[in-house]
BAFI-3210 file (N, C-alpha, C; in Angstrom, 3 decimals, decimal comma, padded with zeros to 6 digits):
// residues 228
n [1|2|3|4|5|6|7|8|9|10|11|12|13|14|15|16|17|18|19|20|21|22|23|24|25|26|27|28|29|30|31|32|33|34|35|36|37|38|39|40|41|42|43|44|45|46|47|48|49|50|51|52|53|54|55|56|57|58|59|60|61|62|63|64|65|66|67|68|69|70|71|72|73|74|75|76|77|78|79|80|81|82|83|84|85|86|87|88|89|90|91|92|93|94|95|96|97|98|99|100|101|102|103|104|105|106|107|108|109|110|111|112|113|114|115|116|117|118|119|120|121|122|123|124|125|126|127|128|129|130|131|132|133|134|135|136|137|138|139|140|141|142|143|144|145|146|147|148|149|150|151|152|153|154|155|156|157|158|159|160|161|162|163|164|165|166|167|168|169|170|171|172|173|174|175|176|177|178|179|180|181|182|183|184|185|186|187|188|189|190|191|192|193|194|195|196|197|198|199|200|201|202|203|204|205|206|207|208|209|210|211|212|213|214|215|216|217|218|219|220|221|222|223|224|225|226|227|228]
n.u [089,130|089,865|087,800|085,622|086,384|086,429|083,727|082,662|083,477|081,696|080,195|081,570|081,138|079,092|080,335|082,153|080,370|079,111|081,321|081,903|079,595|079,708|082,089|081,361|079,463|081,151|082,402|080,436|080,532|081,757|079,797|078,774|080,878|080,948|078,479|078,896|080,824|079,314|077,366|078,965|080,007|082,654|085,923|087,449|089,108|088,534|090,255|091,447|092,624|091,430|089,554|091,080|092,945|091,165|090,386|092,854|093,644|091,455|091,765|094,197|093,628|091,598|093,006|094,393|092,262|091,670|093,950|093,619|091,259|088,879|085,629|084,101|085,947|086,359|083,812|083,291|085,405|085,091|082,732|083,714|085,647|084,035|082,355|084,245|085,315|083,120|082,949|085,406|084,925|082,948|084,451|086,462|084,956|084,241|086,659|089,123|091,757|092,523|094,633|096,744|095,263|093,787|094,490|097,347|098,001|096,385|097,558|100,017|099,107|098,037|100,384|101,750|099,969|100,107|102,765|102,764|100,756|101,893|104,145|102,939|102,440|104,904|106,062|106,833|104,538|104,172|104,880|103,633|101,118|101,495|103,576|102,624|100,338|101,482|102,701|100,433|099,195|101,030|100,868|098,175|098,127|099,758|098,098|095,926|097,232|098,093|097,026|098,332|100,840|100,891|100,857|102,458|102,044|099,313|099,148|100,640|099,117|096,753|094,628|092,728|091,387|092,137|091,814|089,380|086,363|084,066|085,026|087,175|086,019|084,427|086,436|087,839|085,897|085,566|088,185|088,357|086,339|087,285|089,645|088,650|087,493|089,817|091,026|089,183|089,360|091,959|094,035|097,067|097,963|095,694|095,115|097,414|097,383|094,887|094,990|097,072|095,984|093,618|094,740|096,039|093,811|092,534|094,313|094,026|091,337|091,551|093,082|091,223|089,309|090,677|091,471|089,387|088,104|089,104|091,538|090,729|087,935|087,476|088,284|086,409|084,128|084,610|084,539|081,878|080,662|081,450|080,139|077,526]
n.v [085,293|086,852|086,166|087,430|090,105|090,342|089,925|092,215|094,248|095,322|096,930|099,097|101,894|101,815|100,656|102,702|104,758|103,704|103,528|106,264|107,221|105,815|106,867|109,527|109,003|107,991|110,332|111,461|110,117|111,487|112,893|111,184|111,094|113,755|113,880|112,256|113,821|116,083|115,001|114,233|116,638|117,142|116,606|114,518|111,467|111,438|111,968|114,865|114,596|113,002|114,829|117,137|115,978|115,229|117,700|118,640|116,567|116,668|119,212|118,864|116,727|117,897|119,792|117,993|117,024|119,302|119,425|117,103|117,677|116,548|116,157|114,680|114,195|116,817|117,541|115,635|116,107|118,781|118,683|117,107|118,801|120,925|119,557|118,559|120,931|121,857|119,833|120,168|122,607|122,080|120,416|122,171|123,923|122,418|121,612|121,505|122,140|124,059|125,038|123,029|120,764|121,520|124,069|124,089|121,515|121,980|124,216|123,111|121,301|123,058|124,289|122,113|121,460|123,826|123,767|121,408|121,916|124,192|123,065|121,736|123,818|124,602|122,419|120,716|120,652|118,210|116,309|116,748|115,591|112,806|112,847|114,626|113,237|110,946|112,049|112,925|110,466|109,117|110,745|110,362|107,635|107,688|109,070|107,289|105,144|106,160|105,538|103,133|103,715|103,569|100,930|099,132|099,955|099,512|096,713|095,964|097,094|095,980|097,415|098,950|101,307|103,742|103,634|104,553|103,075|103,397|105,163|103,665|101,302|102,361|103,532|101,266|100,032|101,954|102,085|099,466|099,354|101,248|099,995|097,741|099,001|100,008|097,598|096,690|098,626|098,336|099,983|100,738|102,649|103,391|100,878|100,295|102,462|102,140|099,480|099,299|101,059|099,697|097,453|098,592|099,554|097,134|095,870|097,545|097,055|094,397|094,651|096,038|094,058|092,260|093,793|095,526|096,662|098,698|097,597|097,958|098,035|095,452|093,942|094,758|093,783|091,046|090,713|091,323|089,271|087,067|087,570|087,247]
n.w [084,959|082,745|081,058|082,225|081,953|079,153|078,660|079,735|078,096|076,039|077,655|078,567|078,966|080,812|083,033|083,607|084,277|086,556|088,251|088,494|089,791|092,220|093,161|093,688|095,640|097,577|098,368|099,912|102,281|104,242|105,510|107,435|109,264|110,069|111,282|113,516|114,806|115,355|117,080|119,248|119,833|119,526|118,080|118,768|118,251|115,577|112,719|110,884|108,467|106,302|105,232|104,660|102,960|100,977|099,909|098,932|097,101|095,421|094,247|092,863|091,128|089,749|088,287|086,688|085,225|083,734|082,171|080,665|079,547|080,459|081,079|082,961|085,060|085,895|086,851|088,914|090,724|091,362|092,827|094,914|096,127|097,068|098,908|100,767|101,728|103,121|105,060|106,445|107,497|109,422|111,050|111,925|113,444|115,701|116,678|119,249|119,242|117,065|115,495|115,347|114,575|112,314|110,895|110,598|109,243|107,008|105,873|105,106|103,202|101,274|100,438|099,262|097,177|095,703|094,802|093,246|091,280|090,236|089,075|086,937|085,224|084,300|083,119|080,043|077,283|075,942|077,760|080,163|080,709|081,295|083,274|085,257|085,924|087,086|089,358|090,795|091,159|092,857|095,151|095,771|096,410|098,631|100,383|100,585|101,759|104,163|106,823|107,286|108,132|110,775|111,351|112,829|115,459|115,584|115,430|117,711|119,808|119,229|118,109|115,850|115,577|114,556|111,884|109,617|109,191|107,385|105,378|104,419|103,415|101,330|099,791|099,011|097,409|095,392|094,231|093,332|091,359|089,496|088,874|087,610|085,421|084,212|083,464|081,598|079,544|079,034|080,081|081,258|083,097|084,663|085,689|087,253|089,113|090,490|091,176|093,073|094,923|095,679|096,869|099,116|100,522|101,027|102,781|104,992|105,624|106,363|108,685|110,203|110,457|112,061|114,303|115,009|117,241|119,963|122,375|125,021|124,856|123,969|126,167|128,069|126,831|127,019|129,806|130,349|128,952|130,471|132,881|132,122]
ca.u [089,112|089,892|086,469|084,767|086,805|085,953|082,269|082,310|083,944|080,604|079,547|082,627|080,553|078,304|081,313|082,673|079,304|078,952|082,496|081,755|078,528|080,217|083,103|080,644|078,874|082,273|082,628|079,394|080,734|082,165|078,599|078,673|081,888|080,497|077,360|079,493|081,458|078,215|076,752|079,921|080,459|084,105|086,587|088,300|088,989|088,290|091,321|091,045|093,342|090,588|088,933|092,145|093,438|090,138|090,480|094,119|093,599|090,435|092,344|095,221|092,991|090,855|093,991|094,632|091,094|091,826|094,996|093,058|089,971|087,947|084,477|083,712|086,914|086,108|082,563|083,433|086,330|084,488|081,818|084,545|086,250|082,965|081,932|085,307|085,389|082,036|083,321|086,474|084,297|082,333|085,559|087,108|084,041|084,227|088,027|089,641|093,105|092,286|095,889|097,433|094,374|093,240|095,194|098,715|098,009|095,760|098,585|100,978|098,429|097,956|101,739|102,036|099,125|100,639|103,992|102,425|100,060|102,892|104,966|102,179|102,490|106,254|106,443|106,556|103,182|104,142|105,201|102,917|099,991|101,956|104,366|101,738|099,483|102,258|102,855|099,134|098,980|101,873|100,295|096,914|098,434|100,259|096,930|095,178|098,007|098,545|096,748|099,236|102,069|100,755|100,516|103,164|101,330|098,005|099,343|101,091|098,018|095,550|093,633|092,709|090,384|092,629|091,357|087,950|085,742|083,206|085,867|088,021|085,156|084,061|087,657|088,111|084,924|085,881|089,403|088,074|085,557|088,156|090,573|087,889|087,388|091,138|091,241|088,300|089,870|093,383|094,839|098,030|098,048|094,536|095,266|098,430|096,912|093,799|095,402|097,807|095,037|092,736|095,554|096,220|092,516|092,266|095,146|093,392|090,114|091,987|093,448|089,967|088,682|091,413|091,596|088,389|087,768|090,240|091,783|089,914|086,565|087,449|088,362|085,102|083,181|084,871|084,052|080,419|080,287|081,657|079,082|076,290]
ca.v [086,753|087,401|085,954|088,489|091,358|090,310|090,044|093,584|095,222|096,076|097,784|099,964|103,158|101,531|100,476|104,037|105,519|103,142|103,943|107,696|107,376|105,321|107,826|110,655|108,481|107,919|111,682|111,786|109,404|112,486|113,310|110,302|111,530|115,045|113,603|111,787|114,982|116,922|114,328|114,265|118,031|117,033|115,913|113,471|110,155|111,603|112,792|115,830|114,307|112,615|116,015|117,973|115,224|115,285|119,015|118,697|115,664|117,187|120,326|118,369|115,928|118,871|120,304|116,912|117,020|120,426|119,042|116,073|118,183|115,482|116,771|113,868|114,465|118,173|117,550|114,823|116,713|120,025|118,253|116,646|119,951|121,637|118,740|118,498|122,254|121,884|118,930|120,742|123,708|121,471|119,931|123,342|124,491|121,606|121,284|122,227|122,592|124,413|125,241|121,764|119,789|121,980|125,137|123,701|120,547|122,581|125,067|122,224|120,765|124,144|124,469|120,982|121,624|124,952|123,314|120,404|122,587|125,070|122,206|121,447|124,993|124,789|121,208|120,790|120,215|116,826|115,399|117,097|114,689|111,586|113,127|115,187|112,126|110,094|112,761|112,875|109,067|108,827|111,451|109,712|106,370|108,036|109,425|106,058|104,259|106,868|104,819|101,991|104,175|103,234|099,508|098,467|100,315|098,840|095,292|095,844|097,430|095,280|098,481|099,566|102,373|104,899|103,445|104,875|101,964|103,807|105,707|102,605|100,419|103,053|103,691|099,948|099,812|102,896|101,667|098,212|099,649|101,894|098,947|096,962|099,843|100,018|096,295|096,604|099,460|097,977|101,176|100,343|103,705|103,236|099,579|100,445|103,412|101,603|098,185|099,570|101,660|098,646|096,617|099,338|099,552|095,756|095,639|098,264|096,325|093,189|095,090|096,347|092,775|091,651|094,661|096,581|097,312|098,930|096,534|098,198|097,623|093,987|093,414|094,995|092,857|089,710|090,697|091,276|087,924|086,158|087,833|086,653]
ca.w [085,057|081,390|080,495|082,774|081,328|077,761|078,686|080,128|077,100|075,400|078,657|079,112|079,427|082,021|084,115|083,932|084,945|087,901|089,016|088,779|090,785|093,507|093,592|094,298|096,883|098,518|098,885|100,886|103,542|105,223|106,255|108,605|110,229|110,604|112,190|114,769|115,440|115,870|118,234|120,358|120,001|119,651|116,974|119,342|117,615|114,146|112,136|109,855|107,237|105,158|104,652|104,088|101,811|099,938|099,269|098,198|095,953|094,510|093,492|091,942|090,072|088,943|087,325|085,723|084,352|082,805|081,215|079,790|079,045|080,813|081,756|084,123|086,126|086,375|087,615|090,122|091,679|091,845|093,908|096,023|096,806|097,781|100,051|101,782|102,354|104,103|106,146|107,259|108,224|110,607|111,884|112,515|114,451|116,924|117,094|120,413|118,885|115,669|114,759|115,074|113,945|111,033|110,180|110,231|108,137|105,824|105,278|104,436|102,017|100,284|099,910|098,362|095,990|094,935|094,138|092,223|090,177|089,625|088,211|085,715|084,348|083,733|082,388|078,610|076,947|075,482|078,863|081,390|080,964|081,963|084,471|086,283|086,346|087,980|090,635|091,476|091,547|094,023|096,304|096,104|097,070|099,961|101,193|100,847|102,624|105,368|108,079|107,444|108,770|112,191|111,382|113,932|116,679|115,513|115,748|119,102|120,715|118,752|118,050|114,519|115,604|113,805|110,507|109,548|108,470|106,265|104,308|103,866|102,612|100,097|098,988|098,421|096,341|094,306|093,539|092,629|090,151|088,515|088,439|086,640|084,218|083,596|082,827|080,433|078,448|078,908|080,362|082,288|084,106|085,553|086,357|088,293|090,121|091,304|091,708|094,310|095,856|096,197|097,761|100,367|101,225|101,471|103,968|106,094|105,987|107,068|110,036|110,901|110,775|113,176|115,478|114,833|118,501|120,859|123,350|126,218|124,572|123,885|127,534|128,707|126,231|127,596|131,188|130,299|128,509|131,603|133,860|131,604]
c.u [089,061|088,529|085,527|085,087|086,293|084,442|081,828|082,677|082,814|079,939|080,553|082,055|079,761|079,229|081,852|081,630|079,095|080,105|082,396|080,716|079,011|081,292|082,453|080,002|079,939|082,533|081,616|079,554|081,221|081,010|078,461|079,667|081,481|079,318|077,874|080,135|080,400|077,590|077,649|080,292|081,978|084,661|087,474|088,038|088,730|089,368|090,791|091,623|092,459|089,958|089,970|092,731|092,464|090,170|091,720|094,084|092,579|090,993|093,358|094,626|092,144|091,773|094,305|093,486|091,147|092,869|094,434|091,786|088,876|086,812|084,089|084,639|086,671|084,876|082,713|084,300|085,881|083,543|082,629|085,155|085,205|082,542|082,989|085,559|084,308|082,382|084,383|085,963|083,652|083,415|086,217|086,258|084,121|085,634|088,468|091,039|093,106|093,581|096,523|096,563|093,939|094,171|096,592|098,726|097,375|096,754|099,621|100,384|098,350|099,321|102,085|101,260|099,674|101,882|103,663|101,736|101,004|103,788|104,264|102,257|103,863|106,732|106,065|105,230|103,106|104,418|104,321|101,803|100,431|102,646|103,508|100,814|100,197|102,437|101,565|098,844|099,767|101,294|098,974|097,140|098,993|099,102|096,128|095,906|098,442|098,241|097,706|100,585|102,088|100,543|101,204|102,449|099,971|098,128|099,735|099,944|096,725|094,365|093,731|091,703|090,838|092,234|089,846|087,256|084,971|084,024|086,679|087,222|084,820|085,279|088,021|087,184|085,229|087,101|089,195|087,337|086,416|089,236|089,908|087,766|088,720|091,445|090,415|088,861|091,365|094,298|095,760|098,114|096,927|094,639|096,261|097,924|095,891|094,097|096,140|096,865|094,118|093,481|095,736|094,930|092,193|093,058|094,523|092,113|090,455|092,373|092,211|089,244|089,342|091,321|090,609|088,016|089,024|090,333|090,914|088,486|086,453|087,463|087,025|084,058|083,339|084,342|082,550|079,925|080,426|080,546|077,770|076,321]
c.v [087,393|087,251|087,063|089,824|091,443|090,510|091,471|094,629|095,981|097,074|098,725|101,254|102,964|101,380|101,828|104,860|105,037|103,579|105,417|107,936|106,951|106,266|109,021|110,222|108,395|109,285|112,064|111,032|110,349|112,995|112,481|110,723|112,855|114,858|113,129|112,943|115,879|116,306|114,379|115,694|118,081|116,287|114,776|112,124|110,221|112,500|113,727|115,483|113,841|113,816|116,908|117,291|115,255|116,602|119,078|117,824|116,144|118,295|119,835|117,542|116,821|119,475|119,254|116,826|118,147|120,099|118,057|116,529|117,136|116,066|116,016|114,127|115,847|118,211|116,833|115,534|118,091|119,724|117,850|117,791|120,689|120,879|118,744|119,847|122,387|121,020|119,560|121,958|123,216|121,032|121,088|123,911|123,737|121,235|122,138|122,777|122,925|124,545|123,905|120,754|120,210|122,943|124,728|122,668|121,096|123,482|124,256|121,682|121,816|124,360|123,364|121,115|122,735|124,539|122,365|121,047|123,554|124,303|121,936|122,605|125,180|123,567|121,351|120,124|118,741|115,812|115,601|116,106|113,462|111,893|113,705|114,091|111,203|110,740|112,676|111,459|108,722|109,479|110,809|108,412|106,606|108,368|108,179|105,167|104,880|106,127|103,659|102,400|103,782|101,732|098,768|098,712|099,626|097,384|095,112|096,075|096,686|096,246|099,183|100,703|103,627|104,815|103,649|103,876|102,423|104,335|104,615|101,662|101,075|103,248|102,376|099,683|100,695|102,431|100,353|098,469|100,322|100,930|098,091|097,717|099,876|098,722|096,167|097,402|099,241|099,202|100,879|101,362|103,561|101,931|099,683|101,296|102,774|100,204|098,344|100,147|100,627|097,738|097,286|099,339|098,170|095,412|096,313|097,562|095,045|093,525|095,438|095,073|092,135|092,478|095,825|097,324|097,543|097,860|096,690|097,757|096,105|093,364|093,588|094,029|091,443|089,615|090,604|089,890|086,916|086,312|087,202|085,132]
c.w [083,665|080,707|080,950|082,115|079,893|077,701|078,990|079,078|076,407|076,357|079,329|079,694|080,713|083,228|084,572|084,692|086,373|088,793|089,410|089,864|092,164|094,056|094,281|095,612|097,980|099,159|099,965|102,208|104,640|106,055|107,531|109,686|110,869|111,565|113,543|115,533|116,071|117,114|119,461|120,756|120,187|118,440|117,465|118,677|116,120|113,554|111,057|108,491|106,075|104,467|103,973|102,849|100,651|099,179|098,380|096,943|094,934|093,635|092,460|090,805|089,172|087,874|086,265|084,726|083,331|081,738|080,185|079,086|079,244|081,661|083,022|085,308|086,742|087,277|088,952|091,163|092,154|092,999|095,135|096,816|097,644|099,035|101,153|102,444|103,427|105,315|107,059|108,029|109,512|111,579|112,632|113,653|115,778|117,425|118,282|120,147|117,398|114,863|114,362|114,331|112,541|110,287|109,712|109,099|106,862|105,105|104,521|103,137|100,908|099,631|098,910|097,068|095,094|094,154|092,987|091,018|089,461|088,674|086,879|084,719|083,697|082,943|080,914|078,276|076,567|076,601|080,089|081,727|081,751|083,291|085,598|086,821|087,309|089,348|091,443|091,961|092,804|095,276|096,740|096,862|098,472|100,900|101,564|101,852|103,928|106,671|108,345|108,037|110,237|112,389|112,536|115,257|116,753|115,943|117,211|120,085|120,382|118,687|116,693|114,436|114,858|112,330|110,473|108,624|107,229|105,090|103,625|102,982|101,273|099,191|098,296|097,239|095,132|093,521|092,780|091,320|089,072|088,019|087,362|085,320|083,466|082,868|081,547|079,261|078,214|079,040|081,542|083,420|085,130|086,344|087,511|089,448|091,058|091,846|093,025|095,361|096,491|097,166|099,122|101,197|101,781|102,725|105,185|106,562|106,748|108,504|110,853|111,317|111,994|114,458|115,424|116,082|119,325|121,916|124,593|126,028|124,521|125,281|128,254|128,170|126,796|129,021|131,236|129,899|129,635|132,647|133,435|131,700]
res [m|s|y|i|i|d|a|l|e|p|y|t|d|v|v|a|q|v|a|s|i|v|t|i|a|h|m|f|t|g|v|l|l|c|r|d|i|y|n|k|k|s|t|q|g|t|p|a|m|p|f|i|g|g|i|a|m|g|a|m|v|l|k|h|g|l|i|l|n|d|t|a|m|l|q|v|n|t|v|g|i|i|l|n|l|a|y|i|g|v|y|y|h|y|s|k|d|k|y|n|e|v|l|r|p|l|g|i|a|v|a|i|v|s|v|v|i|g|y|a|h|v|e|s|a|d|k|v|e|f|r|y|g|m|v|v|t|i|l|m|l|m|l|l|g|a|p|l|l|d|v|r|n|i|i|e|k|k|d|a|s|s|i|i|f|s|l|t|v|m|a|a|l|v|t|f|l|w|l|l|y|g|l|v|i|k|n|a|f|i|i|f|q|n|g|v|g|f|t|l|c|s|i|q|l|f|l|l|f|l|y|g|k|p|a|g|q|k|k|r|a|k|r|l|a|k|k|e]
***
């Protein structure tokens, strides 16, 4: 592994560019979910949290980008906020329970973002970069690991349909690339943030591999196989 990292050091900028491109591509996976919602004319089976979380995290990381004066962070997260606002607009249109599915969790997210960004304005200038970054990292990992809160239920029912495959695959790829970048530049903060994130995504992918289809679908598939 160390040999690979050493070999990539001359291409640090390339690794960062690839990671940025894949991150933006990850943001476009919401289009697939919106297409499914449009085709079904319903949000059933599709949680709003990825979109609401995307808006909230985008706003908080955007503030981090302002603190660091990082142009790439500003550009990527501005795109992310705009896309997720569009996605939640589609979700809201087709939602049957607009208050509980969209408005209530969105209100909670706005409150959390307001508190976190407010904290950045009162923290001392010499500590805000690290401390605010840690707060955002913890919230990001909570968002990535949220589907695992239902892991006991997933295992008992042998149904991992609550985990969205396209988002999880792209999140795993994004966190892996940024982990690689962190290893190349030897940045412990980036390594920790994306190492934990990649681990959480990997666990979800493993659950999808084991229980990707709801139990009912598996039983129907077995019955069809027997008939054939």
